[in-house]
VEXDO-278647 format. One line per 10 residues: for each residue x, y, z of N, C-alpha, C. Coordinates in steps of 0.1 Angstrom, whole numbers, padded with zeros to 4 digits. Layout:
residues N
X/Y/Z/X/Y/Z/X/Y/Z | ... .
This chain:
residues 297
-0115/-0965/0318/-0099/-0962/0322/-0098/-0950/0316 | -0088/-0940/0314/-0084/-0933/0301/-0074/-0936/0293 | -0077/-0937/0283/-0067/-0943/0273/-0053/-0930/0272 | -0040/-0942/0274/-0030/-0932/0276/-0029/-0925/0262 | -0021/-0911/0263/-0021/-0904/0251/-0008/-0909/0245 | -0006/-0907/0231/0004/-0911/0223/0016/-0897/0226 | 0027/-0899/0222/0036/-0891/0228/0036/-0880/0216 | 0036/-0868/0221/0035/-0857/0211/0021/-0850/0207 | 0016/-0857/0215/0001/-0849/0212/-0002/-0842/0226 | -0010/-0836/0220/-0018/-0825/0232/-0029/-0823/0233 .
-0035/-0818/0245/-0050/-0813/0244/-0053/-0804/0233 | -0064/-0804/0229/-0071/-0798/0216/-0075/-0782/0228 | -0072/-0771/0229/-0074/-0762/0232/-0091/-0756/0231 | -0095/-0753/0243/-0110/-0751/0238/-0111/-0736/0231 | -0117/-0741/0223/-0122/-0731/0214/-0134/-0718/0221 | -0133/-0709/0215/-0143/-0696/0218/-0151/-0693/0205 | -0164/-0688/0212/-0174/-0680/0200/-0167/-0667/0194 | -0165/-0668/0180/-0159/-0653/0177/-0165/-0643/0181 | -0153/-0631/0183/-0160/-0617/0190/-0172/-0613/0179 | -0179/-0606/0185/-0188/-0595/0174/-0178/-0585/0172 .
-0183/-0581/0158/-0175/-0566/0152/-0179/-0554/0160 | -0174/-0546/0164/-0179/-0536/0174/-0184/-0529/0161 | -0197/-0518/0169/-0207/-0515/0161/-0202/-0501/0153 | -0203/-0496/0146/-0196/-0483/0141/-0204/-0473/0150 | -0192/-0462/0149/-0196/-0449/0159/-0205/-0439/0155 | -0215/-0434/0158/-0230/-0427/0154/-0216/-0415/0152 | -0220/-0405/0141/-0216/-0396/0138/-0229/-0383/0146 | -0217/-0374/0155/-0228/-0365/0164/-0230/-0355/0154 | -0239/-0355/0140/-0246/-0341/0134/-0248/-0331/0141 | -0252/-0327/0150/-0256/-0319/0161/-0244/-0312/0165 .
-0235/-0319/0170/-0222/-0315/0174/-0213/-0309/0165 | -0210/-0313/0152/-0203/-0309/0142/-0208/-0298/0134 | -0223/-0296/0131/-0227/-0284/0128/-0226/-0277/0138 | -0229/-0275/0150/-0225/-0265/0157/-0211/-0262/0161 | -0202/-0270/0157/-0186/-0266/0158/-0186/-0256/0145 | -0190/-0261/0134/-0189/-0253/0121/-0194/-0242/0121 | -0205/-0242/0127/-0210/-0227/0135/-0201/-0217/0138 | -0199/-0226/0152/-0189/-0218/0160/-0176/-0211/0154 | -0172/-0221/0144/-0160/-0212/0132/-0160/-0204/0124 | -0170/-0202/0118/-0179/-0192/0110/-0179/-0179/0118 .
-0184/-0182/0126/-0187/-0170/0136/-0176/-0164/0142 | -0165/-0172/0144/-0154/-0167/0149/-0146/-0161/0136 | -0149/-0166/0126/-0141/-0157/0113/-0147/-0144/0107 | -0162/-0148/0114/-0169/-0133/0107/-0167/-0123/0118 | -0168/-0125/0132/-0162/-0115/0138/-0148/-0112/0137 | -0135/-0119/0131/-0124/-0114/0131/-0126/-0108/0120 | -0132/-0109/0108/-0131/-0101/0095/-0139/-0089/0102 | -0147/-0088/0107/-0154/-0078/0111/-0149/-0066/0118 | -0142/-0071/0130/-0136/-0063/0139/-0123/-0062/0142 | -0117/-0070/0134/-0103/-0070/0135/-0094/-0065/0126 .
-0095/-0076/0113/-0089/-0072/0100/-0098/-0079/0090 | -0091/-0075/0078/-0099/-0083/0067/-0090/-0082/0054 | -0089/-0092/0045/-0082/-0092/0035/-0090/-0081/0024 | -0082/-0075/0015/-0087/-0063/0003/-0079/-0066/-0010 | -0087/-0066/-0021/-0078/-0064/-0032/-0081/-0052/-0040 | -0072/-0046/-0048/-0073/-0033/-0056/-0072/-0037/-0071 | -0083/-0034/-0074/-0092/-0033/-0090/-0091/-0026/-0097 | -0089/-0011/-0092/-0086/0000/-0100/-0073/0007/-0096 | -0073/0012/-0108/-0059/0023/-0109/-0059/0037/-0102 | -0070/0038/-0092/-0074/0049/-0088/-0063/0055/-0076 .
-0056/0046/-0067/-0048/0048/-0062/-0033/0047/-0065 | -0029/0047/-0077/-0015/0047/-0081/-0012/0063/-0078 | 0003/0060/-0074/0015/0050/-0077/0013/0038/-0061 | 0008/0042/-0050/0009/0036/-0043/0005/0026/-0042 | -0009/0022/-0048/-0014/0011/-0049/-0017/0005/-0065 | -0016/-0007/-0068/-0016/-0012/-0081/-0025/-0025/-0081 | -0032/-0017/-0093/-0039/-0029/-0097/-0034/-0047/-0094 | -0041/-0056/-0086/-0032/-0067/-0081/-0028/-0070/-0074 | -0026/-0058/-0061/-0022/-0055/-0048/-0030/-0061/-0037 | -0026/-0070/-0029/-0035/-0076/-0017/-0032/-0070/-0008 .
-0040/-0067/0003/-0034/-0057/0013/-0043/-0061/0024 | -0040/-0054/0036/-0049/-0060/0051/-0052/-0045/0055 | -0063/-0045/0057/-0075/-0035/0063/-0078/-0041/0078 | -0074/-0029/0088/-0076/-0029/0099/-0090/-0024/0100 | -0096/-0028/0110/-0111/-0023/0113/-0115/-0016/0124 | -0106/-0015/0137/-0106/-0011/0149/-0104/0004/0148 | -0094/0009/0137/-0088/0023/0141/-0096/0032/0144 | -0110/0034/0137/-0118/0045/0140/-0133/0038/0147 | -0132/0031/0152/-0144/0024/0159/-0149/0020/0148 | -0164/0012/0155/-0172/0005/0149/-0183/0010/0143 .
-0192/0006/0131/-0205/0010/0126/-0210/0000/0116 | -0221/0005/0111/-0226/-0007/0099/-0219/-0014/0090 | -0209/-0004/0083/-0199/-0008/0074/-0188/-0018/0076 | -0186/-0019/0092/-0177/-0024/0095/-0182/-0041/0096 | -0190/-0044/0095/-0195/-0060/0092/-0194/-0065/0080 | -0183/-0076/0079/-0181/-0078/0067/-0191/-0085/0058 | -0190/-0083/0043/-0204/-0088/0036/-0217/-0078/0039 | -0211/-0064/0045/-0223/-0056/0046/-0238/-0062/0053 | -0233/-0071/0060/-0248/-0076/0065/-0261/-0070/0073 | -0251/-0059/0077/-0262/-0050/0085/-0269/-0039/0076 .
-0281/-0035/0079/-0284/-0021/0071/-0277/-0013/0076 | -0279/-0002/0066/-0271/0011/0068/-0279/0018/0082 | -0268/0026/0086/-0272/0030/0100/-0261/0046/0102 | -0267/0050/0112/-0257/0060/0116/-0249/0061/0128 | -0252/0050/0133/-0244/0049/0146/-0230/0043/0144 | -0226/0045/0156/-0211/0043/0158/-0208/0042/0170 | -0198/0032/0173/-0190/0030/0187/-0174/0031/0186 | -0174/0037/0198/-0160/0042/0198/-0153/0048/0187 | -0159/0060/0182/-0159/0066/0170/-0147/0075/0171 | -0134/0074/0162/-0129/0081/0165/-0123/0086/0150 .
-0117/0098/0148/-0115/0106/0133/-0103/0100/0124 | -0102/0099/0113/-0091/0094/0112/-0082/0106/0106 | -0065/0101/0105/-0058/0115/0106/-0058/0116/0090 | -0051/0129/0089/-0048/0134/0075/-0041/0123/0066 | -0041/0121/0054/-0032/0109/0048/-0030/0097/0051 | -0046/0089/0061/-0049/0078/0064/-0054/0072/0051 | -0052/0060/0047/-0058/0053/0035/-0070/0048/0037 | -0084/0047/0039/-0095/0042/0044/-0105/0036/0030 | -0113/0025/0039/-0123/0020/0031/-0135/0027/0031 | -0143/0027/0024/-0157/0034/0023/-0167/0032/0017 .
-0179/0032/0017/-0190/0021/0012/-0194/0040/0007 | -0198/0039/-0007/-0206/0051/-0012/-0220/0052/-0008 | -0227/0060/-0009/-0239/0062/-0001/-0250/0054/-0010 | -0246/0054/-0023/-0257/0045/-0034/-0252/0033/-0039 | -0244/0026/-0035/-0242/0011/-0034/-0237/0007/-0023 | -0230/-0005/-0026/-0226/-0016/-0014/-0210/-0021/-0019 | -0203/-0013/-0023/-0191/-0017/-0030/-0179/-0013/-0018 | -0169/-0017/-0017/-0161/-0010/-0008/-0150/-0001/-0018 | -0151/0009/-0016/-0137/0021/-0022/-0125/0021/-0013 | -0114/0026/-0019/-0103/0030/-0012/-0099/0040/-0014 .
-0097/0052/-0006/-0095/0066/-0007/-0086/0067/0003 | -0080/0082/-0002/-0070/0088/0011/-0078/0099/0019 | -0075/0104/0031/-0084/0112/0036/-0077/0125/0032 | -0078/0138/0032/-0073/0150/0029/-0078/0160/0035 | -0089/0160/0043/-0094/0173/0047/-0103/0164/0060 | -0107/0171/0070/-0114/0166/0082/-0122/0177/0083 | -0130/0171/0097/-0143/0177/0103/-0138/0193/0100 | -0145/0204/0096/-0141/0217/0099/-0132/0222/0087 | -0128/0216/0084/-0118/0222/0069/-0127/0230/0058 | -0116/0237/0058/-0121/0240/0045/-0113/0238/0030 .
-0118/0233/0021/-0112/0226/0009/-0116/0228/-0006 | -0102/0233/-0012/-0107/0238/-0027/-0095/0225/-0032 | -0099/0226/-0048/-0088/0223/-0058/-0086/0232/-0072 | -0074/0235/-0067/-0072/0248/-0075/-0056/0241/-0089 | -0063/0243/-0101/-0053/0235/-0109/-0049/0225/-0107 | -0055/0215/-0098/-0049/0200/-0093/-0044/0201/-0080 | -0045/0214/-0075/-0036/0214/-0061/-0048/0216/-0051 | -0044/0209/-0041/-0056/0213/-0028/-0050/0224/-0019 | -0060/0232/-0017/-0063/0245/-0010/-0066/0241/0002 | -0060/0239/0015/-0066/0236/0028/-0068/0245/0036 .
-0078/0253/0040/-0080/0261/0048/-0072/0274/0041 | -0076/0278/0029/-0068/0289/0027/-0053/0290/0022 | -0047/0275/0028/-0031/0275/0023/-0032/0263/0009 | -0023/0263/0002/-0019/0255/-0007/-0013/0242/-0004 | -0018/0232/-0007/-0009/0219/0004/0002/0215/-0010 | 0015/0216/-0001/0030/0214/-0012/0029/0207/-0018 | 0030/0203/-0030/0032/0196/-0038/0046/0198/-0047 | 0056/0187/-0044/0070/0190/-0049/0070/0178/-0059 | 0076/0187/-0074/0080/0178/-0082/0093/0164/-0079 | 0085/0156/-0083/0099/0143/-0084/0103/0136/-0097 .
0113/0128/-0097/0117/0122/-0110/0105/0116/-0114 | 0102/0116/-0127/0093/0105/-0133/0095/0091/-0125 | 0084/0087/-0125/0084/0072/-0117/0080/0063/-0130 | 0090/0050/-0131/0087/0040/-0141/0082/0027/-0137 | 0071/0027/-0139/0065/0015/-0136/0064/0004/-0147 | 0066/-0007/-0140/0069/-0019/-0153/0053/-0021/-0159 | 0054/-0022/-0174/0039/-0025/-0178/0040/-0040/-0177 | 0027/-0047/-0173/0022/-0055/-0171/0007/-0058/-0174 | 0001/-0071/-0173/-0012/-0074/-0176/-0022/-0065/-0171 | -0012/-0064/-0152/-0023/-0055/-0144/-0023/-0041/-0149 .
-0013/-0037/-0156/-0008/-0024/-0155/-0006/-0022/-0172 | -0014/-0022/-0176/-0008/-0021/-0194/-0002/-0006/-0196 | -0006/0005/-0190/-0007/0016/-0194/-0010/0019/-0211 | -0023/0018/-0212/-0028/0022/-0223/-0028/0037/-0225 | -0026/0037/-0238/-0026/0053/-0244/-0036/0059/-0243 | -0051/0057/-0241/-0061/0064/-0240/-0059/0067/-0225 | -0054/0059/-0216/-0055/0063/-0202/-0043/0072/-0199 | -0029/0069/-0199/-0019/0075/-0204/-0012/0080/-0213 | -0017/0088/-0218/-0009/0094/-0236/0000/0094/-0232 | 0013/0089/-0241/0026/0095/-0246/0032/0089/-0234 .
0028/0084/-0223/0037/0082/-0212/0044/0065/-0213 | 0038/0058/-0220/0049/0042/-0225/0059/0046/-0228 | 0070/0039/-0224/0082/0042/-0228/0090/0026/-0228 | 0106/0030/-0224/0112/0017/-0226/0122/0020/-0216 | 0127/0010/-0204/0135/0013/-0196/0150/0009/-0203 | 0162/0010/-0199/0173/0009/-0205/0177/-0006/-0204 | 0164/-0013/-0196/0172/-0028/-0197/0160/-0034/-0207 | 0156/-0025/-0213/0147/-0031/-0226/0134/-0036/-0223 | 0131/-0035/-0211/0117/-0035/-0203/0106/-0023/-0204 | 0097/-0026/-0212/0084/-0015/-0211/0080/-0008/-0199 .
0077/0003/-0195/0075/0008/-0185/0064/0021/-0186 | 0055/0024/-0180/0048/0036/-0175/0056/0047/-0168 | 0060/0060/-0180/0069/0068/-0173/0061/0082/-0167 | 0056/0080/-0151/0048/0085/-0144/0050/0098/-0140 | 0044/0110/-0144/0049/0122/-0140/0043/0126/-0122 | 0052/0124/-0113/0048/0120/-0100/0049/0137/-0090 | 0043/0140/-0081/0042/0148/-0072/0045/0141/-0053 | 0051/0149/-0049/0052/0146/-0037/0043/0154/-0027 | 0031/0148/-0022/0020/0162/-0016/0024/0156/-0002 | 0021/0170/0005/0026/0168/0023/0011/0176/0028 .
0006/0169/0038/-0006/0174/0044/-0004/0181/0057 | -0012/0189/0063/-0006/0199/0077/0000/0188/0085 | -0003/0176/0092/0003/0164/0100/0014/0162/0093 | 0024/0169/0084/0035/0163/0077/0028/0146/0069 | 0017/0143/0068/0021/0130/0059/0021/0132/0046 | 0031/0124/0042/0039/0128/0028/0035/0115/0019 | 0032/0119/0007/0029/0104/-0002/0030/0110/-0017 | 0031/0100/-0025/0033/0105/-0042/0018/0105/-0048 | 0017/0116/-0057/0007/0113/-0064/0008/0114/-0076 | 0000/0113/-0084/0000/0112/-0101/-0012/0123/-0106 .
-0009/0133/-0116/-0018/0144/-0118/-0010/0150/-0133 | -0011/0139/-0146/-0009/0142/-0159/-0016/0149/-0166 | -0028/0152/-0162/-0040/0157/-0172/-0046/0170/-0165 | -0051/0181/-0174/-0060/0191/-0167/-0073/0188/-0173 | -0081/0186/-0162/-0095/0178/-0162/-0104/0184/-0152 | -0118/0184/-0154/-0125/0188/-0145/-0125/0186/-0131 | -0118/0177/-0126/-0116/0174/-0115/-0106/0180/-0107 | -0093/0185/-0114/-0086/0193/-0112/-0092/0211/-0104 | -0107/0211/-0104/-0109/0223/-0102/-0123/0221/-0094 | -0123/0225/-0082/-0134/0227/-0075/-0136/0239/-0065 .
-0147/0243/-0062/-0148/0259/-0055/-0148/0248/-0041 | -0142/0262/-0034/-0139/0257/-0018/-0157/0253/-0010 | -0155/0242/-0003/-0164/0237/0006/-0163/0233/0019 | -0168/0235/0028/-0167/0235/0044/-0169/0220/0045 | -0161/0211/0052/-0166/0197/0057/-0172/0199/0072 | -0184/0193/0072/-0195/0191/0083/-0185/0182/0097 | -0194/0187/0103/-0185/0176/0112/-0193/0161/0114 | -0184/0155/0116/-0187/0137/0114/-0188/0135/0101 | -0179/0144/0089/-0174/0137/0078/-0160/0139/0072 | -0155/0132/0063/-0139/0138/0059/-0139/0136/0045 .
-0128/0144/0036/-0131/0147/0024/-0121/0135/0018 | -0124/0125/0009/-0115/0116/0001/-0109/0119/-0010 | -0098/0119/-0016/-0094/0116/-0029/-0083/0104/-0028 | -0085/0100/-0043/-0074/0091/-0048/-0063/0097/-0053 | -0049/0090/-0049/-0037/0093/-0053/-0035/0095/-0067 | -0041/0090/-0079/-0040/0089/-0092/-0049/0102/-0095 | -0047/0114/-0093/-0061/0124/-0092/-0068/0127/-0106 | -0062/0119/-0116/-0070/0123/-0130/-0077/0111/-0133 | -0077/0099/-0127/-0085/0087/-0127/-0090/0083/-0115 | -0096/0091/-0105/-0100/0088/-0093/-0117/0094/-0092 .
-0125/0084/-0091/-0141/0088/-0088/-0141/0087/-0072 | -0140/0101/-0067/-0139/0104/-0053/-0150/0116/-0046 | -0143/0117/-0038/-0152/0130/-0030/-0157/0142/-0041 | -0146/0141/-0052/-0148/0155/-0061/-0159/0152/-0071 | -0161/0139/-0071/-0171/0130/-0084/-0185/0131/-0078 | -0196/0137/-0085/-0210/0135/-0079/-0212/0120/-0080 | -0222/0113/-0072/-0225/0098/-0072/-0230/0095/-0084 | -0239/0104/-0095/-0242/0098/-0104/-0231/0094/-0113 | -0216/0102/-0109/-0205/0097/-0119/-0196/0086/-0111 | -0203/0081/-0107/-0198/0069/-0095/-0184/0075/-0088 .
-0185/0085/-0083/-0180/0095/-0075/-0185/0088/-0057 | -0178/0097/-0051/-0185/0098/-0032/-0196/0111/-0032 | -0197/0117/-0039/-0210/0128/-0040/-0204/0137/-0028 | -0191/0142/-0026/-0186/0153/-0018/-0181/0144/-0005 | -0181/0154/0007/-0176/0146/0020/-0185/0135/0025 | -0177/0126/0028/-0183/0112/0036/-0183/0110/0048 | -0193/0107/0055/-0197/0104/0069/-0189/0090/0071 | -0186/0096/0086/-0177/0087/0093/-0182/0073/0093 | -0196/0072/0094/-0202/0059/0097/-0201/0052/0085 | -0196/0056/0073/-0197/0048/0062/-0182/0045/0056 .
-0172/0046/0068/-0159/0043/0068/-0158/0032/0075 | -0149/0022/0069/-0154/0005/0074/-0137/0001/0079 | -0128/0010/0077/-0114/0005/0081/-0102/0016/0077 | -0091/0009/0082/-0076/0018/0077/-0067/0006/0069 | -0061/0009/0054/-0053/-0004/0050/-0040/0001/0055 | -0037/-0006/0057/-0024/-0012/0069/-0010/-0015/0060 | -0010/-0027/0049/0000/-0032/0047/0000/-0042/0033 | 0003/-0042/0022/0003/-0049/0012/0011/-0065/0019 | 0002/-0074/0010/0008/-0087/0016/0016/-0094/0005 | 0009/-0091/-0008/0016/-0095/-0021/0009/-0087/-0030 .
0016/-0091/-0041/0010/-0085/-0060/0010/-0091/-0070 | 0000/-0093/-0075/-0001/-0099/-0088/0002/-0094/-0097 | 0009/-0095/-0112/0008/-0090/-0124/-0002/-0090/-0136 | -0008/-0104/-0131/-0019/-0103/-0141/-0014/-0116/-0151 | -0005/-0122/-0148/-0001/-0133/-0158/-0004/-0144/-0155 | -0008/-0145/-0147/-0012/-0159/-0135/-0022/-0167/-0145 | -0023/-0178/-0146/-0036/-0186/-0153/-0037/-0198/-0145 | -0048/-0209/-0144/-0051/-0218/-0136/-0041/-0225/-0136 | -0030/-0229/-0142/-0014/-0235/-0138/-0008/-0231/-0126 | -0008/-0239/-0117/-0003/-0236/-0105/0018/-0231/-0105 .
0019/-0237/-0119/0031/-0232/-0118/0031/-0217/-0124 | 0023/-0213/-0126/0022/-0199/-0131/0022/-0191/-0121 | 0019/-0193/-0110/0011/-0183/-0100/0029/-0176/-0093 | 0038/-0186/-0091/0049/-0180/-0083/0058/-0168/-0093 | 0054/-0169/-0108/0062/-0162/-0116/0052/-0150/-0119 | 0039/-0152/-0115/0028/-0138/-0117/0034/-0129/-0104 | 0041/-0132/-0094/0042/-0125/-0080/0051/-0111/-0086 | 0050/-0098/-0081/0058/-0088/-0083/0065/-0088/-0068 | 0081/-0082/-0074/0089/-0080/-0065/0086/-0066/-0059 | 0093/-0073/-0046/0095/-0056/-0035/0078/-0052/-0030 .
0068/-0057/-0036/0055/-0052/-0030/0050/-0058/-0017 | 0054/-0072/-0011/0052/-0078/-0001/0055/-0072/0012 | 0044/-0070/0020/0044/-0065/0033/0050/-0054/0035 | 0047/-0043/0024/0048/-0027/0025/0039/-0022/0031 | 0044/-0012/0039/0035/-0002/0047/0027/0008/0040 | 0015/0007/0044/0007/0018/0035/0004/0032/0041 | 0010/0033/0053/0011/0044/0065/0017/0054/0057 | 0011/0067/0057/0021/0078/0049/0033/0077/0056 | 0044/0083/0049/0054/0091/0057/0052/0101/0067 | 0059/0105/0073/0061/0114/0079/0070/0124/0076 .
0069/0138/0068/0079/0148/0067/0080/0158/0077 | 0094/0162/0080/0091/0173/0089/0086/0189/0087 | 0080/0195/0095/0072/0203/0090/0079/0216/0095 | 0077/0226/0087/0084/0239/0094/0082/0243/0105 | 0093/0249/0113/0090/0254/0126/0078/0267/0126 | 0070/0262/0137/0057/0273/0142/0043/0266/0132 | 0047/0256/0125/0034/0249/0116/0022/0245/0125 .
């Protein structure tokens, strides 16, 4: 006979064996590597065929571009060639796909024939043009390119634009606000299509004089806006210049706009980064203004 249970007592619950811990999921390393490779390929394709960032390291394109400017270069306006591919991964070649010729006044990225660093310059002559430089003024197809004197441009002096005496002799001054500035003599240059922009020319030096040459088919002539401090198509290759007209297959894109600009005061401390931003230079278009052309031109 079963013994009667005492009041309040319940039958013990059946016990079960403890569940085994689930095995850790295995990492699909092949899938991870494949995904990473696809992402890198996508970035490289965008960088090579759509747009890439660019940093201004020199004063050759002042006053429009300053040391410390960051900008965006579009890759497709002139088609594609060996120099379009980022990091210059392809060997040099003369081929072009969907090739087009830059317009007067375009700011372009070019790779010199004797090295693999990108330079940034402005197109001032196109295929078939005759170009000379006389006393610092471009003579295009026998006609002087207009240069209108503008009021001196006062650029604030900073770590990226120190306005050294050996580079800009006698041009460092002080604004009414008390801030040191570089008082630059500027001219507004206007090319045959109406492209208009500011240039600096404050010295009489060898680059201000060049006999007339004819631009071959498939080439353009490039100059920096800071005419006394730009190694461009006027300068031979051994002088770090471009050695004359440059072939279109060495041009890798067109400068479109600045994203931001740094004055050189930033340090490793993130708190200093915001204060190093220059005012008024973010998202500024780099396309030349278009001036009204005289009737019949």
